[in-house]
C-alpha positions as CSV (number, residue, x, y, z in Angstrom):
1,M,-10.4,55.2,-1.5
2,Q,-8.3,53.2,-4.0
3,S,-6.4,51.4,-1.1
4,C,-9.7,50.3,0.4
5,E,-10.8,48.8,-2.9
6,L,-7.5,47.1,-3.2
7,L,-7.7,45.6,0.4
8,E,-11.3,44.3,-0.4
9,A,-10.1,42.7,-3.6
10,L,-7.2,41.1,-1.7
11,D,-9.7,39.8,1.0
12,V,-11.9,38.2,-1.8
13,A,-8.9,36.7,-3.6
14,G,-7.6,35.3,-0.3
15,L,-11.0,33.8,0.5
16,V,-11.2,32.2,-2.9
17,V,-7.7,30.7,-2.5
18,C,-8.7,29.4,1.0
19,V,-11.9,27.8,-0.4
20,A,-10.0,26.2,-3.2
21,V,-7.4,24.7,-0.9
22,L,-10.1,23.4,1.4
23,L,-11.9,21.9,-1.5
24,V,-8.7,20.1,-2.9
25,A,-7.9,18.9,0.6
26,A,-11.3,17.5,1.1
27,V,-11.4,15.7,-2.3
28,F,-7.8,14.2,-1.5
29,G,-9.1,13.1,1.9
30,L,-12.2,11.3,0.4
31,V,-10.2,9.6,-2.3
32,R,-7.6,8.4,0.3
33,R,-10.3,7.2,2.6
34,R,-11.9,5.2,-0.1
35,T,-8.7,3.5,-1.4
36,D,-6.9,3.1,1.8
37,G,-6.4,-0.5,2.8
38,R,-8.2,-1.8,-0.3
39,L,-6.5,-4.9,-1.9
40,R,-6.4,-4.5,-5.7
41,A,-5.8,-7.4,-8.1
42,R,-2.7,-7.0,-10.1
43,A,-1.7,-8.5,-13.5
44,A,1.2,-10.9,-12.8
45,A,3.0,-9.8,-16.0
46,R,3.2,-6.2,-14.8
47,T,5.4,-7.2,-11.8
48,P,8.8,-5.6,-12.4
49,A,10.8,-7.6,-9.9
50,S,13.0,-10.4,-11.4
51,E,13.6,-11.3,-15.0
52,A,10.7,-13.7,-15.0
53,G,8.3,-11.2,-13.5
54,R,8.2,-12.8,-10.1
55,L,9.9,-12.7,-6.7
56,V,11.9,-15.6,-5.6
57,A,13.0,-16.8,-2.0
58,A,16.3,-14.9,-2.4
59,D,14.4,-11.6,-2.9
60,L,12.4,-12.3,0.2
61,G,15.0,-13.9,2.5
62,G,12.9,-16.9,3.0
63,P,10.8,-19.5,1.4
64,L,7.7,-18.8,-0.5
65,G,4.4,-20.4,0.6
66,S,3.2,-23.5,-1.2
67,R,-0.1,-21.8,-1.8
68,A,0.6,-18.0,-1.4
69,T,3.0,-15.5,0.2
70,L,1.8,-12.3,2.0
71,V,4.6,-9.8,1.8
72,Q,4.5,-6.7,4.1
73,F,6.7,-3.8,3.5
74,S,6.9,-1.9,6.7
75,S,9.0,0.6,8.7
76,E,10.2,0.8,12.2
77,F,8.1,3.7,13.3
78,C,4.9,2.7,11.4
79,A,2.0,2.3,13.8
80,P,-0.4,0.8,11.3
81,C,2.3,-1.7,10.4
82,R,1.8,-3.4,13.7
83,A,-1.9,-4.0,13.2
84,V,-1.4,-5.2,9.6
85,R,1.2,-7.5,10.9
86,R,-1.3,-9.1,13.3
87,V,-3.9,-9.5,10.4
88,L,-1.4,-11.1,8.2
89,E,-0.2,-13.5,10.8
90,E,-3.7,-14.5,11.6
91,V,-4.5,-15.1,7.9
92,S,-1.3,-17.2,7.4
93,A,-2.1,-19.2,10.6
94,E,-5.6,-20.0,9.4
95,H,-4.8,-20.9,5.7
96,G,-2.4,-23.7,5.1
97,G,0.4,-23.1,2.7
98,V,0.3,-19.3,3.2
99,V,3.5,-17.7,4.4
100,H,3.8,-14.2,6.0
101,V,7.1,-12.3,5.3
102,E,7.7,-8.8,6.6
103,L,10.4,-6.7,5.0
104,D,11.8,-3.4,6.4
105,V,11.8,-0.7,3.7
106,S,15.1,0.7,4.8
107,R,16.9,-2.7,4.5
108,H,15.4,-3.7,1.1
109,M,15.6,-0.6,-1.0
110,R,16.2,-2.5,-4.2
111,L,12.9,-4.3,-3.9
112,V,11.2,-0.9,-2.8
113,R,12.3,0.8,-5.9
114,L,11.6,-2.3,-8.2
115,L,8.1,-2.7,-6.9
116,N,7.2,1.0,-6.5
117,I,6.5,0.9,-2.8
118,L,5.5,4.5,-1.8
119,R,4.2,4.1,1.6
120,T,4.1,1.7,4.6
121,P,2.4,-0.6,5.2
122,T,2.1,-2.1,1.7
123,V,1.1,-5.7,1.3
124,L,1.8,-7.8,-1.8
125,V,-0.1,-11.1,-2.4
126,L,2.2,-13.4,-4.3
127,D,1.0,-16.8,-5.8
128,A,2.8,-20.0,-5.3
129,E,5.3,-19.1,-8.2
130,G,6.0,-15.6,-6.6
131,R,3.9,-13.4,-9.0
132,V,2.1,-10.5,-7.5
133,V,-1.7,-11.1,-7.7
134,G,-2.8,-8.5,-5.3
135,R,-1.5,-5.3,-3.7
136,G,-2.8,-3.0,-0.9
137,S,-1.6,0.1,1.0
138,G,-2.7,1.0,4.5
139,R,-4.6,-1.2,6.9
140,V,-5.4,-4.0,4.6
141,R,-8.7,-5.8,5.7
142,K,-8.8,-9.5,6.6
143,A,-11.8,-10.2,4.3
144,D,-9.9,-8.7,1.3
145,L,-6.9,-11.0,2.0
146,V,-9.1,-14.0,2.4
147,A,-10.7,-13.1,-0.9
148,A,-7.5,-12.7,-2.7
149,L,-6.4,-16.1,-1.4
150,A,-9.6,-17.7,-2.7
151,G,-9.2,-16.2,-6.1
């Protein structure tokens, strides 16, 4: 009789663990869905890149835009990176003085570490002086980029 009670207790414990794991996964999924692709404003002073708290042309391998620079960190096998690239190219073509720069994370590890890039695609919006004024991960929306450029 005791072995049956033990099996029932294990079944209940297993069910509780299973429900807890499903609940944690659901919460994580909802948070991820809500924040994925959102462009967040960043305080320029918190940018840890160069000594002056900004990125320069040497960091990016090309000139900064006279108005803004859209920096995309991507990887070779990242499918969402291609969609984000199209959006960034479209925004830079529509807005004068805005430059799009794409950096491969495997070739720019110093910047990846410095800027705490955790996933691809990650997009940084730099002002004309190279300070980070916006940051987003995932499929960044065009409307958010245009709003960041306007602000």
